[in-house]
C-alpha atoms as a printed R data frame, in Angstrom:
    type eleno elety resid chain resno       x       y       z
1   ATOM     1    CA   MET     A     1 265.544 164.009 124.064
2   ATOM     2    CA   ILE     A     2 264.988 162.097 120.837
3   ATOM     3    CA   ALA     A     3 262.569 164.888 119.938
4   ATOM     4    CA   CYS     A     4 265.689 166.552 118.988
5   ATOM     5    CA   LEU     A     5 267.245 164.588 116.192
6   ATOM     6    CA   ALA     A     6 265.568 166.062 113.121
7   ATOM     7    CA   ILE     A     7 266.556 169.900 114.276
8   ATOM     8    CA   VAL     A     8 269.777 169.222 116.047
9   ATOM     9    CA   SER     A     9 270.600 173.117 116.953
10  ATOM    10    CA   ALA     A    10 267.402 172.800 119.353
11  ATOM    11    CA   CYS     A    11 269.051 170.534 121.683
12  ATOM    12    CA   GLY     A    12 271.910 170.248 123.756
13  ATOM    13    CA   SER     A    13 275.043 170.070 121.330
14  ATOM    14    CA   SER     A    14 277.457 172.872 122.720
15  ATOM    15    CA   ASN     A    15 279.231 173.574 119.695
16  ATOM    16    CA   THR     A    16 277.087 175.624 117.479
17  ATOM    17    CA   ASP     A    17 279.582 176.420 114.622
18  ATOM    18    CA   GLU     A    18 279.915 172.334 113.823
19  ATOM    19    CA   PRO     A    19 277.672 171.595 110.913
20  ATOM    20    CA   GLN     A    20 274.874 169.473 111.952
21  ATOM    21    CA   VAL     A    21 275.310 165.570 111.387
22  ATOM    22    CA   TRP     A    22 271.911 164.471 111.537
23  ATOM    23    CA   GLN     A    23 270.611 165.836 108.161
24  ATOM    24    CA   ASP     A    24 268.963 163.448 105.185
25  ATOM    25    CA   GLN     A    25 269.792 166.821 103.167
26  ATOM    26    CA   GLU     A    26 273.289 166.077 103.057
27  ATOM    27    CA   SER     A    27 274.876 164.119  99.799
28  ATOM    28    CA   MET     A    28 275.184 160.884 100.214
29  ATOM    29    CA   LEU     A    29 278.680 158.864  99.371
30  ATOM    30    CA   CYS     A    30 276.729 156.371  96.760
31  ATOM    31    CA   PRO     A    31 277.899 155.377  93.344
32  ATOM    32    CA   ALA     A    32 276.190 156.487  90.635
33  ATOM    33    CA   ASN     A    33 274.120 153.440  89.533
34  ATOM    34    CA   TYR     A    34 272.655 153.336  93.566
35  ATOM    35    CA   PHE     A    35 268.740 154.065  93.169
36  ATOM    36    CA   THR     A    36 266.829 156.863  95.807
37  ATOM    37    CA   GLY     A    37 263.477 155.438  97.091
38  ATOM    38    CA   ARG     A    38 261.004 157.150  99.584
39  ATOM    39    CA   GLY     A    39 259.925 155.808 103.034
40  ATOM    40    CA   GLN     A    40 258.155 156.565 106.056
41  ATOM    41    CA   VAL     A    41 260.375 156.726 108.923
42  ATOM    42    CA   TRP     A    42 259.660 158.012 112.698
43  ATOM    43    CA   LEU     A    43 262.061 160.826 114.276
44  ATOM    44    CA   GLY     A    44 260.543 160.373 117.565
45  ATOM    45    CA   GLN     A    45 258.851 163.265 118.105
46  ATOM    46    CA   ASP     A    46 255.123 161.506 118.233
47  ATOM    47    CA   PRO     A    47 254.642 157.668 117.548
48  ATOM    48    CA   GLU     A    48 251.701 158.370 115.084
49  ATOM    49    CA   ALA     A    49 253.510 160.845 113.172
50  ATOM    50    CA   LEU     A    50 255.550 159.328 110.612
51  ATOM    51    CA   GLU     A    51 257.580 161.064 108.226
52  ATOM    52    CA   GLU     A    52 258.157 160.397 104.316
53  ATOM    53    CA   ARG     A    53 261.737 160.503 103.997
54  ATOM    54    CA   ASP     A    54 264.321 159.354 101.332
55  ATOM    55    CA   LEU     A    55 266.159 156.248 101.295
56  ATOM    56    CA   PRO     A    56 269.559 156.695  99.840
57  ATOM    57    CA   CYS     A    57 271.600 154.423  98.241
58  ATOM    58    CA   LEU     A    58 269.602 151.759  96.942
59  ATOM    59    CA   GLN     A    59 270.496 148.933  94.544
60  ATOM    60    CA   GLY     A    60 266.951 149.688  92.940
61  ATOM    61    CA   ASP     A    61 265.660 145.931  92.590
62  ATOM    62    CA   GLY     A    62 262.786 147.077  95.296
63  ATOM    63    CA   SER     A    63 264.640 145.971  98.532
64  ATOM    64    CA   LEU     A    64 265.909 147.218 101.248
65  ATOM    65    CA   ARG     A    65 269.357 146.813 100.282
66  ATOM    66    CA   GLY     A    66 272.058 149.555  99.415
67  ATOM    67    CA   TYR     A    67 275.287 150.684  99.331
68  ATOM    68    CA   PHE     A    68 275.837 150.989 103.075
69  ATOM    69    CA   ILE     A    69 273.841 147.682 104.462
70  ATOM    70    CA   ASP     A    70 273.820 144.547 102.488
71  ATOM    71    CA   SER     A    71 270.477 143.242 103.727
72  ATOM    72    CA   VAL     A    72 267.860 143.903 106.159
73  ATOM    73    CA   SER     A    73 265.777 141.361 107.642
74  ATOM    74    CA   THR     A    74 263.161 140.491 110.244
75  ATOM    75    CA   SER     A    75 261.952 137.945 112.326
76  ATOM    76    CA   LEU     A    76 258.379 139.414 112.059
77  ATOM    77    CA   GLY     A    77 256.803 139.469 108.686
78  ATOM    78    CA   GLU     A    78 258.011 139.392 105.175
79  ATOM    79    CA   SER     A    79 261.007 141.334 104.051
80  ATOM    80    CA   ALA     A    80 260.537 144.772 103.059
81  ATOM    81    CA   TRP     A    81 260.233 145.024  99.228
82  ATOM    82    CA   ALA     A    82 258.317 147.555  96.704
83  ATOM    83    CA   GLU     A    83 258.785 147.183  93.117
84  ATOM    84    CA   ASP     A    84 259.002 151.203  92.853
85  ATOM    85    CA   ASN     A    85 261.367 151.570  95.802
86  ATOM    86    CA   ARG     A    86 258.626 152.974  97.752
87  ATOM    87    CA   PHE     A    87 258.547 151.625 100.994
88  ATOM    88    CA   LEU     A    88 255.883 153.690 102.229
89  ATOM    89    CA   TYR     A    89 254.464 151.253 105.242
90  ATOM    90    CA   GLY     A    90 252.130 152.031 108.373
91  ATOM    91    CA   LEU     A    91 252.463 151.859 111.844
92  ATOM    92    CA   ASP     A    92 250.740 148.233 111.903
93  ATOM    93    CA   ASP     A    93 253.502 147.187 109.760
94  ATOM    94    CA   ALA     A    94 256.260 145.144 111.022
95  ATOM    95    CA   ARG     A    95 258.196 146.119 107.383
96  ATOM    96    CA   LEU     A    96 258.310 149.794 109.023
97  ATOM    97    CA   ASN     A    97 261.087 149.065 111.184
98  ATOM    98    CA   GLU     A    98 263.072 147.835 108.462
99  ATOM    99    CA   VAL     A    99 262.648 151.137 106.718
100 ATOM   100    CA   GLN     A   100 263.488 152.976 109.764
101 ATOM   101    CA   SER     A   101 266.854 150.696 110.568
102 ATOM   102    CA   TYR     A   102 267.954 151.279 106.861
103 ATOM   103    CA   TYR     A   103 267.130 155.398 107.345
104 ATOM   104    CA   VAL     A   104 269.397 155.819 110.150
105 ATOM   105    CA   ILE     A   105 271.894 153.741 109.911
106 ATOM   106    CA   THR     A   106 272.737 154.797 106.305
107 ATOM   107    CA   HIS     A   107 272.899 158.311 107.246
108 ATOM   108    CA   MET     A   108 275.256 156.960 110.279
109 ATOM   109    CA   ALA     A   109 277.340 155.162 107.725
110 ATOM   110    CA   ASN     A   110 277.526 157.976 105.632
111 ATOM   111    CA   TRP     A   111 278.625 160.451 108.521
112 ATOM   112    CA   LEU     A   112 281.078 157.824 109.914
113 ATOM   113    CA   THR     A   113 282.823 157.380 106.715
114 ATOM   114    CA   GLY     A   114 283.767 161.137 106.530
115 ATOM   115    CA   TYR     A   115 286.150 160.615 109.341
116 ATOM   116    CA   VAL     A   116 287.945 157.541 107.926
117 ATOM   117    CA   LEU     A   117 288.691 158.709 104.492
118 ATOM   118    CA   ASP     A   118 292.377 159.926 105.928
119 ATOM   119    CA   LEU     A   119 293.086 156.379 107.232
120 ATOM   120    CA   ASP     A   120 295.493 154.883 106.162
121 ATOM   121    CA   ASP     A   121 293.696 152.052 104.418
122 ATOM   122    CA   SER     A   122 290.122 153.678 104.325
123 ATOM   123    CA   GLU     A   123 289.100 151.684 101.875
124 ATOM   124    CA   ARG     A   124 289.281 148.570 103.764
125 ATOM   125    CA   VAL     A   125 287.504 150.149 106.636
126 ATOM   126    CA   GLN     A   126 284.701 151.688 104.603
127 ATOM   127    CA   GLN     A   127 284.191 148.431 102.981
128 ATOM   128    CA   LEU     A   128 283.338 147.266 106.768
129 ATOM   129    CA   LEU     A   129 281.444 149.756 107.519
130 ATOM   130    CA   ARG     A   130 279.313 148.883 104.718
131 ATOM   131    CA   ALA     A   131 279.316 145.433 105.352
132 ATOM   132    CA   ASP     A   132 276.695 145.204 107.818
133 ATOM   133    CA   ARG     A   133 273.755 143.062 107.779
134 ATOM   134    CA   VAL     A   134 271.090 144.573 110.140
135 ATOM   135    CA   VAL     A   135 268.624 141.834 111.618
136 ATOM   136    CA   LEU     A   136 265.906 142.871 113.066
137 ATOM   137    CA   LYS     A   137 264.458 140.625 116.037
138 ATOM   138    CA   PHE     A   138 261.890 141.481 117.875
139 ATOM   139    CA   ASP     A   139 261.180 137.914 119.929
140 ATOM   140    CA   ARG     A   140 264.366 139.117 121.620
141 ATOM   141    CA   ALA     A   141 264.583 140.160 125.559
142 ATOM   142    CA   VAL     A   142 262.395 143.492 126.298
143 ATOM   143    CA   ILE     A   143 265.457 145.853 126.781
144 ATOM   144    CA   GLU     A   144 267.823 144.109 124.359
145 ATOM   145    CA   SER     A   145 269.577 144.825 121.087
146 ATOM   146    CA   LYS     A   146 273.292 143.735 120.475
147 ATOM   147    CA   GLN     A   147 275.846 144.140 117.435
148 ATOM   148    CA   LEU     A   148 278.461 141.206 116.739
149 ATOM   149    CA   CYS     A   149 280.813 140.656 113.758
150 ATOM   150    CA   TYR     A   150 278.523 141.689 111.015
151 ATOM   151    CA   SER     A   151 275.368 141.477 112.525
152 ATOM   152    CA   LEU     A   152 272.973 144.077 114.313
153 ATOM   153    CA   GLU     A   153 270.085 142.732 116.151
154 ATOM   154    CA   GLN     A   154 267.180 145.318 116.945
155 ATOM   155    CA   GLY     A   155 264.544 145.001 119.437
156 ATOM   156    CA   MET     A   156 263.411 147.143 122.556
157 ATOM   157    CA   TRP     A   157 260.016 147.412 121.702
158 ATOM   158    CA   ASP     A   158 258.490 145.998 125.134
159 ATOM   159    CA   LEU     A   159 259.177 149.224 127.232
160 ATOM   160    CA   SER     A   160 257.429 151.811 124.406
161 ATOM   161    CA   HIS     A   161 255.996 150.641 121.494
162 ATOM   162    CA   SER     A   162 256.727 149.003 118.111
163 ATOM   163    CA   LEU     A   163 258.943 151.456 116.601
164 ATOM   164    CA   LEU     A   164 262.662 151.431 116.619
165 ATOM   165    CA   ASN     A   165 264.242 154.227 118.064
166 ATOM   166    CA   VAL     A   166 267.303 156.258 116.463
167 ATOM   167    CA   ASP     A   167 269.437 155.946 119.972
168 ATOM   168    CA   VAL     A   168 269.259 152.359 120.215
169 ATOM   169    CA   MET     A   169 270.058 151.974 116.422
170 ATOM   170    CA   ALA     A   170 273.077 154.205 116.539
171 ATOM   171    CA   HIS     A   171 274.450 153.144 119.641
172 ATOM   172    CA   GLU     A   172 274.434 149.160 118.067
173 ATOM   173    CA   PHE     A   173 275.834 150.688 115.218
174 ATOM   174    CA   GLY     A   174 278.407 152.707 116.888
175 ATOM   175    CA   HIS     A   175 280.018 149.269 118.059
176 ATOM   176    CA   HIS     A   176 280.023 148.300 114.322
177 ATOM   177    CA   ALA     A   177 282.102 151.212 113.389
178 ATOM   178    CA   VAL     A   178 284.597 150.605 116.577
179 ATOM   179    CA   PHE     A   179 284.669 147.020 114.958
180 ATOM   180    CA   ALA     A   180 285.270 148.221 111.611
181 ATOM   181    CA   LEU     A   181 288.147 150.606 112.915
182 ATOM   182    CA   ASN     A   182 290.155 147.841 115.154
183 ATOM   183    CA   ARG     A   183 288.500 144.623 115.718
184 ATOM   184    CA   SER     A   184 290.539 143.635 118.387
185 ATOM   185    CA   ILE     A   185 289.598 146.379 121.000
186 ATOM   186    CA   GLY     A   186 287.467 143.832 122.783
187 ATOM   187    CA   ASN     A   187 287.232 145.901 126.210
188 ATOM   188    CA   SER     A   188 283.242 146.071 127.348
189 ATOM   189    CA   LEU     A   189 283.537 149.648 128.998
190 ATOM   190    CA   ILE     A   190 285.098 151.167 126.052
191 ATOM   191    CA   HIS     A   191 283.124 149.392 123.582
192 ATOM   192    CA   GLU     A   192 279.953 150.766 125.410
193 ATOM   193    CA   ALA     A   193 281.607 154.253 126.170
194 ATOM   194    CA   LEU     A   194 282.248 154.724 122.792
195 ATOM   195    CA   ALA     A   195 279.225 153.558 121.208
196 ATOM   196    CA   ASP     A   196 277.412 155.867 123.397
197 ATOM   197    CA   TYR     A   197 279.551 158.778 122.242
198 ATOM   198    CA   LEU     A   198 279.202 158.021 118.557
199 ATOM   199    CA   ALA     A   199 275.522 157.869 119.095
200 ATOM   200    CA   ALA     A   200 275.307 161.087 120.956
201 ATOM   201    CA   SER     A   201 277.453 162.589 118.247
202 ATOM   202    CA   PHE     A   202 275.245 161.124 115.209
203 ATOM   203    CA   THR     A   203 272.345 163.209 116.986
204 ATOM   204    CA   GLY     A   204 273.745 166.086 118.733
205 ATOM   205    CA   ASP     A   205 272.516 164.802 121.930
206 ATOM   206    CA   PRO     A   206 274.810 163.714 125.111
207 ATOM   207    CA   VAL     A   207 271.163 161.820 126.412
208 ATOM   208    CA   ILE     A   208 270.961 158.238 125.164
209 ATOM   209    CA   GLU     A   209 267.416 156.846 125.620
210 ATOM   210    CA   PRO     A   210 266.918 153.390 124.709
211 ATOM   211    CA   SER     A   211 263.276 153.641 125.687
212 ATOM   212    CA   GLN     A   212 260.411 155.778 126.703
213 ATOM   213    CA   TRP     A   213 260.690 154.669 130.064
214 ATOM   214    CA   PRO     A   214 263.724 157.331 131.330
215 ATOM   215    CA   GLY     A   215 264.797 154.505 133.804
216 ATOM   216    CA   PHE     A   216 267.366 153.442 131.064
217 ATOM   217    CA   ASP     A   217 268.276 156.836 130.011
218 ATOM   218    CA   ARG     A   218 272.461 157.274 130.003
219 ATOM   219    CA   ASN     A   219 273.441 161.321 129.838
220 ATOM   220    CA   LEU     A   220 276.961 161.748 129.054
221 ATOM   221    CA   ASP     A   221 277.202 165.392 130.180
222 ATOM   222    CA   ASN     A   222 277.963 164.198 133.848
223 ATOM   223    CA   THR     A   223 280.495 164.659 136.330
224 ATOM   224    CA   ARG     A   224 281.121 161.204 137.048
225 ATOM   225    CA   ILE     A   225 284.269 160.136 138.145
226 ATOM   226    CA   ALA     A   226 286.505 157.105 138.773
227 ATOM   227    CA   PRO     A   227 286.654 155.032 141.463
228 ATOM   228    CA   ASP     A   228 283.604 156.661 142.667
229 ATOM   229    CA   ASP     A   229 281.042 156.580 140.191
230 ATOM   230    CA   LEU     A   230 282.651 153.114 138.689
231 ATOM   231    CA   ILE     A   231 279.025 150.437 138.876
232 ATOM   232    CA   TYR     A   232 278.949 147.070 139.742
233 ATOM   233    CA   LYS     A   233 276.749 144.315 138.488
234 ATOM   234    CA   GLY     A   234 274.678 143.928 141.895
235 ATOM   235    CA   ASP     A   235 274.449 147.815 142.326
236 ATOM   236    CA   TYR     A   236 273.479 148.445 138.542
237 ATOM   237    CA   CYS     A   237 270.453 145.958 138.528
238 ATOM   238    CA   ARG     A   238 268.970 147.196 142.105
239 ATOM   239    CA   SER     A   239 269.387 150.892 140.945
240 ATOM   240    CA   LEU     A   240 267.154 150.077 137.635
241 ATOM   241    CA   LEU     A   241 264.506 147.878 139.981
242 ATOM   242    CA   GLU     A   242 264.416 150.876 142.034
243 ATOM   243    CA   ARG     A   243 263.721 153.295 139.471
244 ATOM   244    CA   MET     A   244 260.904 150.473 138.177
245 ATOM   245    CA   GLU     A   245 259.353 150.308 141.519
246 ATOM   246    CA   ALA     A   246 259.265 154.204 142.012
247 ATOM   247    CA   GLU     A   247 257.649 154.331 138.601
248 ATOM   248    CA   GLY     A   248 254.937 151.984 139.391
249 ATOM   249    CA   ILE     A   249 256.034 149.801 136.288
250 ATOM   250    CA   ASP     A   250 257.587 146.762 137.658
251 ATOM   251    CA   GLN     A   251 254.471 144.659 137.729
252 ATOM   252    CA   VAL     A   252 253.828 145.933 133.761
253 ATOM   253    CA   PHE     A   253 257.245 144.589 132.869
254 ATOM   254    CA   SER     A   254 257.099 141.633 135.085
255 ATOM   255    CA   SER     A   255 259.497 139.478 133.553
256 ATOM   256    CA   LEU     A   256 262.011 142.236 133.010
257 ATOM   257    CA   SER     A   257 261.506 143.357 137.109
258 ATOM   258    CA   GLN     A   258 262.442 139.599 138.182
259 ATOM   259    CA   THR     A   259 265.484 139.185 136.211
260 ATOM   260    CA   LEU     A   260 266.761 142.302 137.763
261 ATOM   261    CA   ALA     A   261 265.766 141.152 141.196
262 ATOM   262    CA   GLN     A   262 267.477 137.996 140.625
263 ATOM   263    CA   CYS     A   263 270.316 139.928 139.908
264 ATOM   264    CA   VAL     A   264 270.159 142.033 143.010
265 ATOM   265    CA   ALA     A   265 270.213 138.913 144.843
266 ATOM   266    CA   GLN     A   266 273.074 137.431 143.349
267 ATOM   267    CA   ASN     A   267 274.941 140.791 144.392
268 ATOM   268    CA   SER     A   268 277.567 140.298 141.738
269 ATOM   269    CA   PRO     A   269 280.679 142.356 142.552
270 ATOM   270    CA   ALA     A   270 282.003 142.452 138.644
271 ATOM   271    CA   PRO     A   271 281.746 145.387 137.019
272 ATOM   272    CA   GLU     A   272 279.003 146.620 134.730
273 ATOM   273    CA   PRO     A   273 280.393 148.252 131.619
274 ATOM   274    CA   HIS     A   274 276.754 150.151 130.463
275 ATOM   275    CA   GLY     A   275 276.820 152.187 133.905
276 ATOM   276    CA   SER     A   276 280.418 152.430 134.166
277 ATOM   277    CA   SER     A   277 281.076 153.421 130.657
278 ATOM   278    CA   LEU     A   278 279.653 157.102 131.374
279 ATOM   279    CA   ILE     A   279 282.914 158.001 132.754
280 ATOM   280    CA   LEU     A   280 284.674 157.789 130.164
281 ATOM   281    CA   SER     A   281 282.299 158.457 127.608
282 ATOM   282    CA   ALA     A   282 281.568 162.042 129.203
283 ATOM   283    CA   ALA     A   283 285.331 162.307 128.669
284 ATOM   284    CA   LEU     A   284 284.952 161.996 125.197
285 ATOM   285    CA   TRP     A   285 281.953 164.158 124.944
286 ATOM   286    CA   GLU     A   286 283.903 166.802 127.115
287 ATOM   287    CA   LEU     A   287 286.721 166.761 124.458
288 ATOM   288    CA   ARG     A   288 284.212 167.124 121.840
289 ATOM   289    CA   THR     A   289 282.551 170.258 123.254
290 ATOM   290    CA   GLN     A   290 286.091 171.656 123.882
291 ATOM   291    CA   ILE     A   291 287.875 170.971 121.014
292 ATOM   292    CA   GLY     A   292 284.893 170.862 118.302
293 ATOM   293    CA   GLU     A   293 284.142 168.025 116.509
294 ATOM   294    CA   SER     A   294 285.328 167.889 113.322
295 ATOM   295    CA   SER     A   295 288.897 168.367 114.965
296 ATOM   296    CA   PHE     A   296 288.623 165.690 117.750
297 ATOM   297    CA   GLN     A   297 286.741 163.212 115.830
298 ATOM   298    CA   PRO     A   298 289.703 162.414 113.221
299 ATOM   299    CA   ILE     A   299 291.801 162.371 116.635
300 ATOM   300    CA   LEU     A   300 289.704 159.890 118.060
301 ATOM   301    CA   PHE     A   301 289.298 157.610 114.868
302 ATOM   302    CA   GLN     A   302 293.009 157.684 114.308
303 ATOM   303    CA   ALA     A   303 293.523 156.551 117.605
304 ATOM   304    CA   LEU     A   304 291.332 153.826 117.828
305 ATOM   305    CA   HIS     A   305 292.382 152.494 114.376
306 ATOM   306    CA   ASN     A   306 295.825 152.619 115.115
307 ATOM   307    CA   HIS     A   307 296.472 151.088 118.934
308 ATOM   308    CA   SER     A   308 294.440 148.055 120.302
309 ATOM   309    CA   VAL     A   309 293.456 149.976 123.658
310 ATOM   310    CA   GLU     A   310 292.845 147.661 126.351
311 ATOM   311    CA   ASP     A   311 291.788 150.187 129.067
312 ATOM   312    CA   THR     A   312 291.294 153.930 130.045
313 ATOM   313    CA   GLY     A   313 295.039 154.493 130.233
314 ATOM   314    CA   ASP     A   314 295.963 153.216 127.093
315 ATOM   315    CA   LEU     A   315 293.052 155.235 125.226
316 ATOM   316    CA   MET     A   316 294.198 158.566 126.605
317 ATOM   317    CA   GLU     A   317 297.819 157.839 125.372
318 ATOM   318    CA   ALA     A   318 296.540 157.076 121.876
319 ATOM   319    CA   LEU     A   319 294.813 160.141 121.699
320 ATOM   320    CA   ILE     A   320 297.691 161.835 122.598
321 ATOM   321    CA   GLU     A   321 299.965 160.434 119.899
322 ATOM   322    CA   ALA     A   322 296.960 160.500 117.137
323 ATOM   323    CA   ASP     A   323 297.221 164.387 117.853
324 ATOM   324    CA   SER     A   324 300.635 164.712 115.895
325 ATOM   325    CA   SER     A   325 300.118 168.642 116.504
326 ATOM   326    CA   GLY     A   326 300.058 168.447 120.276
327 ATOM   327    CA   GLN     A   327 297.819 171.203 119.827
328 ATOM   328    CA   TYR     A   328 294.927 169.465 122.353
329 ATOM   329    CA   THR     A   329 297.523 167.269 124.358
330 ATOM   330    CA   THR     A   330 297.064 169.233 127.475
331 ATOM   331    CA   GLN     A   331 293.025 169.150 127.255
332 ATOM   332    CA   ILE     A   332 292.781 165.453 126.628
333 ATOM   333    CA   ILE     A   333 295.422 164.864 129.861
334 ATOM   334    CA   GLU     A   334 293.350 167.496 131.945
335 ATOM   335    CA   THR     A   335 289.804 166.084 130.739
336 ATOM   336    CA   PHE     A   336 291.316 161.951 131.684
337 ATOM   337    CA   THR     A   337 293.027 162.935 135.137
338 ATOM   338    CA   PHE     A   338 289.973 164.990 136.152
339 ATOM   339    CA   ARG     A   339 287.626 161.871 135.215
340 ATOM   340    CA   GLY     A   340 290.108 159.489 137.257
341 ATOM   341    CA   ILE     A   341 290.768 157.508 134.066
342 ATOM   342    CA   ALA     A   342 293.862 158.811 133.113
343 ATOM   343    CA   GLU     A   343 295.584 155.643 134.553
344 ATOM   344    CA   ASN     A   344 294.772 152.273 133.536
345 ATOM   345    CA   LEU     A   345 291.467 151.144 136.242
346 ATOM   346    CA   GLY     A   346 292.667 147.437 135.948
347 ATOM   347    CA   LEU     A   347 289.203 146.270 136.615
348 ATOM   348    CA   ASP     A   348 287.987 142.753 134.948
349 ATOM   349    CA   PHE     A   349 285.484 144.171 132.256
350 ATOM   350    CA   PRO     A   350 283.855 141.424 130.147
351 ATOM   351    CA   VAL     A   351 285.886 141.298 126.572
352 ATOM   352    CA   LEU     A   352 283.764 141.582 123.310
353 ATOM   353    CA   PRO     A   353 284.741 138.298 121.267
354 ATOM   354    CA   TYR     A   354 285.391 140.384 117.826
355 ATOM   355    CA   ALA     A   355 288.728 139.211 116.985
356 ATOM   356    CA   GLN     A   356 286.893 135.665 116.667
357 ATOM   357    CA   CYS     A   357 284.676 137.738 113.631
358 ATOM   358    CA   PRO     A   358 285.674 136.321 109.912
């Protein structure tokens, strides 16, 4: 799945007439006094095959600091620094992950900025998009990454290798994009669905692959409906643990399997947002497929910006209102109705505390 990132037309993107989004040849929205450097990045085809690419919008002081990202740091090794703005680090250098993160997020931020220019306070939204501080912490849990306020903490290396992958970074920056659009949106199911959807739209691939092991893949091209396919925490942990055992890797990643086993024993009936969100993200992916990204994305961004949606029915109504011409209202209603999410689910999903951010 990740192998398709560099050439999106070879992947599962269903709108062949849409512009490809994962292109480092695109013009970047940088002021004239910013600089372009060079760095080694990994696009996912082969862990040993690094590619030298442009790192745009640098401040030109020899650090990975620029127009879209305020700063990049890591808990391993020193911060990436090169007096000539050439960050050509190898696989054995922890600073490679900083370059990888800067490269991916800069391009995603640039892509997202193109969709917020027509918002009534687009300058503020752009400032929030660019205000991110990317913090790479590889001493975190083996499959964990998170986004909170202006911080991205990335780290999923124990399941594959030490390279950050594009889907993880794009998913977490998707959370940040929702935060920039409307920080009062806190429903974790909606946030997870939107983060997956934005990552998939950015890469042009409906499969979110957060590791080289396929047990944690999430495919937005699915037929899931509510309430049948809602997933609860105990069942979610059981499913992941069974997949680990079937692959024979539960002993290899013993700490993770033990954590999942404890979760299974607790058998919590609480709704699990990552698994359940596949119903909503699939609806969004379907609308993108039917309507086309260039038409659907502005509607989605206006809906998120203008409404503090608290459940799936709220989001459908917000999309209908944002579709001012009414051209796509029928498709929106039919898609949400088919997925069983035209009415609010009323489930007690965890709330992300973005309203408390400075």
